[in-house]
N, C-alpha and C positions, 0 to 999 in steps of 0.2 A: 535799373534806375531805382534810386531811392525814393521812398514815399516822401510827400511833403509834410513837413510838421505843422502844427497848428498855428505857429507863428509866421511860417512860410506862407499859409493859406491867407491869413489876415493881411500880410504884406502884399500879396498878389491882388487881394481885393482893393485895398487902399490904393495901390499903384494904378490899378485900372481906372478907379474913380479919378484919380488925379490927372491921368493921361486925357480923359474926356472933360478937360477944362472944369474938373471939380463937381460935376453932376453926371449921373448916368441913370439910365433906367434899369430896373432890377433885372430884367430879362438880359439885357446886354451884359451886365455885370456877371450873371450867371455863366455865360458863354466865355467872356473874357478871363475869368477866374477859373474856368474849367471844373465847375461844381454842379451837382445835380440839384434840383429844386429844393429838396429837402435839406441837403448840406448848406445851401445858400441861406435858407430861412434861419437855420440855427446860427450860423456865423454872423449873419446880418443882425439878428437880435442881440447877439454879444456886443458886436461893434457899437450899436445904438446905446445900450446900456452903459457902455464905458465912455460915451460921448465922443467916439472917434468918427462917427457919421450920424446924419440925421435924415429923417425921411421927409420929403416935401410932397404934399398932395397938390398936384397941378389942376386936377378937376376930379369929378366924381370917379372917373375910371383910371386916370393916369397919376403915377407918382414917380418921384426920382430920388435917388440916394445921392446925398451931398457930403462931401468930406469936410470936416470942422478943422479948426486950427490945431486942435489937439490931435487929430488924425494926421495932420501934415508933420507935426512934431515927432509922432510915432515913426513915421517914414524915415525921417532924418536919423533918428536914434538907431532904428533898425539897420540902417545902411552902415552906420559906424560899427555896430556889432559885427555885421557881417564882414567888413573889411578887416576888423581885428582877427576874426577867426581865420580868414584867408591868409593874412600876413603871417600867422603861426602854423598854417597847415592844419588846422583843426576841424 
């Protein structure tokens, strides 16, 4: 089985957040996207810096990750690219 590309991982993360009604706990995201804590932290920092997701502090101990409108747009465009690739067998 082929390894996931960086874009595939970002897509998996955003898809998991979107399926969780737009918000998810970091630990749940780690499991749903099949990532280690270290990898999750790196990818999450990247998504936040690109304004694809934002971190919401619920209280002192709890935070959630929320997908932004830009993140939803990313998912739409990513699916179009995947459909294009598949239609040409790439």
